[in-house]
C-alpha positions in Angstrom: 18.1 30.0 -47.7 16.1 27.3 -48.5 17.3 23.7 -47.3 15.8 20.7 -50.1 16.1 17.7 -47.8 15.7 13.8 -50.0 16.0 11.7 -47.0 16.1 7.6 -47.5 17.6 4.7 -45.1 20.9 4.7 -46.3 21.9 8.2 -47.7 20.5 11.5 -47.5 20.9 14.3 -50.3 20.6 18.0 -49.2 20.5 21.3 -51.7 20.4 24.4 -50.1 18.7 27.4 -52.2 18.9 31.8 -52.0 16.0 33.8 -51.9 16.0 33.5 -56.4 15.9 29.8 -56.2 19.6 29.4 -56.9 21.5 26.8 -56.0 23.8 27.6 -52.8 25.6 24.3 -52.0 25.2 20.2 -51.9 25.8 17.7 -49.6 25.2 14.7 -48.5 24.7 12.4 -44.8 23.7 8.9 -43.8 20.2 7.8 -43.9 17.9 9.8 -41.3 15.4 7.3 -41.3 13.0 7.9 -38.0 11.8 4.7 -37.7 15.2 3.0 -37.0 17.1 5.8 -35.6 17.2 7.5 -32.1 17.1 11.4 -32.0 20.7 10.8 -30.9 22.1 9.5 -34.1 19.8 12.0 -36.1 21.1 15.0 -34.1 24.5 13.5 -34.9 24.5 12.6 -38.2 23.7 16.0 -39.2 25.9 18.4 -37.2 28.8 16.3 -37.8 28.3 17.9 -41.1 30.4 21.4 -41.7 28.4 22.9 -44.4 24.9 22.3 -42.3 26.4 23.1 -39.0 27.7 26.1 -40.3 24.5 27.2 -42.0 22.2 26.1 -39.5 20.7 29.8 -38.3 20.6 31.1 -41.9 18.1 28.4 -42.9 14.5 30.3 -42.6 13.0 27.0 -44.2 13.9 23.7 -44.9 11.5 20.8 -46.2 12.3 17.3 -45.5 11.3 14.9 -47.4 12.2 11.0 -45.7 11.4 7.7 -45.6 9.6 6.8 -41.7 7.7 9.9 -42.0 4.5 8.0 -42.5 2.7 7.8 -39.4 2.6 10.9 -36.8 5.3 9.6 -34.1 8.6 9.7 -35.9 7.5 12.6 -38.3 7.5 14.7 -34.4 11.1 12.9 -33.4 12.5 13.8 -36.3 10.9 17.6 -35.9 12.2 17.7 -32.7 16.1 17.2 -34.0 15.8 20.1 -37.0 13.6 22.4 -34.4 16.9 22.4 -31.8 19.1 22.8 -35.4 17.8 24.7 -37.4 16.2 27.2 -35.1 15.4 29.9 -37.1 13.6 27.9 -39.8 9.9 27.1 -40.6 10.1 23.0 -41.1 7.7 21.4 -43.6 8.0 17.3 -43.0 5.9 14.8 -45.4 7.3 11.0 -46.2 9.2 10.7 -48.8 6.9 9.1 -51.5 6.0 13.1 -52.0 10.0 13.7 -53.0 8.4 10.8 -55.7 6.1 12.2 -57.1 7.1 15.5 -57.1 10.1 14.6 -59.1 8.4 12.4 -61.9 4.6 12.6 -62.5 3.3 15.7 -64.1 1.5 18.4 -62.3 -2.7 17.8 -61.6 -1.8 14.3 -63.2 -2.9 11.5 -61.0 -0.3 8.7 -61.5 0.8 5.6 -59.0 4.1 6.1 -57.9 6.4 3.9 -56.4 9.9 3.7 -54.5 12.1 1.2 -55.0 15.2 1.2 -52.9 17.0 0.1 -49.5 12.8 -0.2 -48.9 10.1 -0.1 -51.2 6.1 1.3 -51.0 3.6 3.3 -53.6 1.0 5.2 -53.5 -1.4 6.9 -56.0 -0.7 10.7 -56.6 -3.5 12.7 -57.5 -1.6 15.9 -58.4 -1.6 17.6 -54.9 -2.2 14.5 -52.3 -1.0 10.8 -51.7 -2.7 8.2 -51.3 -1.9 4.9 -49.7 -4.2 1.2 -49.7 -1.1 -0.9 -47.7 -0.3 0.5 -44.0 3.6 -0.3 -44.2 4.5 -2.3 -41.0 7.8 -2.0 -41.7 11.1 -3.6 -43.1 10.4 -6.6 -41.5 6.9 -7.6 -42.8 7.1 -5.7 -46.2 9.5 -3.9 -48.6 8.7 -6.5 -51.2 11.4 -5.8 -54.2 13.4 -3.6 -51.7 17.1 -3.4 -51.7 16.9 -5.2 -47.9 14.1 -7.7 -49.3 17.0 -8.9 -51.4 19.6 -8.8 -48.8 17.4 -10.4 -46.9 16.6 -13.1 -49.3 20.7 -14.0 -50.2 21.4 -14.6 -46.4 18.6 -16.7 -45.9 19.4 -19.2 -49.3 22.9 -18.8 -48.2 22.7 -20.1 -44.9 19.8 -22.7 -45.7 22.1 -24.1 -48.7 19.9 -22.8 -51.3 22.3 -20.9 -53.5 24.1 -22.6 -56.4 28.1 -23.7 -54.8 30.1 -21.4 -57.1 28.0 -18.2 -56.6 27.8 -18.8 -53.0 31.7 -18.6 -53.2 31.8 -15.6 -54.3 29.3 -14.2 -52.4 31.1 -15.5 -49.3 34.2 -13.7 -50.6 33.1 -10.8 -50.7 31.0 -10.1 -47.8 31.4 -11.3 -44.1 29.1 -13.9 -43.5 29.9 -15.3 -40.2 26.7 -15.5 -38.2 27.6 -13.7 -34.9 28.4 -10.7 -37.5 24.9 -10.5 -39.4 23.0 -10.9 -35.9 25.3 -8.1 -34.5 23.9 -6.2 -37.2 20.5 -6.9 -37.4 19.5 -6.9 -33.9 21.9 -4.7 -31.9 23.5 -2.3 -34.2 21.5 0.4 -35.7 19.7 0.9 -39.3 19.7 -3.4 -39.7 17.4 -2.5 -43.1 20.3 -0.5 -44.9 22.9 -3.4 -43.7 20.2 -5.8 -45.0 20.3 -3.7 -48.6 24.2 -3.4 -48.5 23.9 -7.2 -50.0 20.9 -6.1 -52.9 24.2 -5.0 -54.4 26.4 -8.8 -55.0 22.4 -9.5 -56.1 22.8 -6.8 -59.3 26.4 -7.2 -59.8 25.6 -11.5 -60.5 21.8 -10.6 -61.9 22.5 -12.6 -65.3 23.1 -15.8 -62.5 19.5 -17.8 -63.0 19.6 -17.6 -59.2 19.6 -14.3 -59.5 16.9 -13.7 -62.1 14.8 -16.1 -60.5 14.8 -14.2 -56.7 14.7 -10.4 -58.5 11.1 -11.5 -60.7 10.1 -13.3 -57.7 10.7 -10.2 -55.9 9.5 -8.0 -58.4 6.3 -9.8 -58.5 5.2 -9.5 -55.0 5.6 -5.8 -54.9 3.8 -5.8 -58.5 0.6 -7.9 -56.7 0.7 -6.7 -52.9 1.6 -2.8 -54.1 0.7 -1.7 -57.5 -2.2 -3.7 -58.0 -4.2 -2.2 -55.5 -4.9 0.9 -57.6 -7.3 0.5 -60.4 -5.5 3.1 -61.7 -2.2 1.5 -62.4 -4.1 -0.1 -65.6 -4.9 2.7 -67.6 -1.9 5.4 -66.7 1.9 4.4 -66.7 3.6 3.6 -63.0 6.4 5.7 -62.1 9.8 4.4 -60.2 11.9 6.1 -58.1 15.3 4.0 -56.3 18.0 2.5 -57.4 17.1 -1.1 -57.2 14.0 0.2 -59.8 17.5 2.6 -61.6 19.3 -0.6 -61.7 16.9 -3.7 -62.6 15.1 -1.4 -64.8 15.3 -4.2 -67.9 13.2 -7.2 -65.1 11.1 -4.3 -63.8 10.2 -3.7 -67.2 10.0 -7.5 -68.3 7.4 -8.2 -64.5 5.5 -4.8 -65.6 4.6 -6.3 -68.6 3.6 -9.5 -67.6 0.6 -7.6 -66.0 -0.4 -5.6 -68.9 1.1 -2.8 -66.7 3.0 0.7 -68.5 6.0 1.5 -66.9 6.5 5.4 -66.7 9.7 7.1 -65.4 12.2 5.5 -63.8 14.8 7.4 -61.8 17.6 6.6 -59.4 16.9 9.9 -57.0 14.3 12.1 -57.1 16.8 15.1 -55.3 17.4 16.9 -58.8 13.1 16.8 -59.4 12.5 17.9 -56.3 14.4 21.0 -56.4 13.2 22.3 -60.1 9.5 21.7 -58.5 10.5 24.0 -55.4 12.1 26.5 -58.0 8.9 26.9 -60.1 6.8 27.6 -56.8 
């Protein structure tokens, strides 16, 4: 049995394939980002899934594509967890941008591939390897135009009284915006980046509001300037996007990209289906 796993900070999609590359089952757990979670929490999220735990000894190959797996320490952390659970599996761990690339890129065709979800990322895929111009310093300093970026900006603007009163009242009705609640989530509980990203739904649902449009365009322009324009290839070939933010803000994304004379390629909400097809073709 092969397990194909696409993990973001919010959720993780699991698909099991038999020896003939047929799908045996599909499942989902919470996100498994080793940059922000402990080994204990990651292990707990896996073994609490009945299908995964029941099948753990049958897995011969595990292909994990995850947010937070761009450097050695988090890769080693999550590898230890997997090896303790899937004891018979050969393990391959790659960062989530590879999953995005395999899902949207035509083989052997160099392309710029972006992730706009809970976090954000941008790479050049040469058909085999990923190349990055910017080393991510995590959600606190990076992640322009991501879910956690927009959530952070919403909370700041709310507390600085920069959100129009009617929209602010609506925001306050939908979320618990008490200062102690927010600080508890950000500084004491796991996954503060995922918590911030939950507020992005409000921005998307109210994206026709003038304030929301301004914030959305600001975030997307920052992402283009700080990430996409690092690659000269973006000027001559379509730029692909994966993630819920790019999916739900497609109209705004296309408008911002056009303002930079850049062409949008494929936009995919989540890469797991394309990722499975890639592995079925191997």
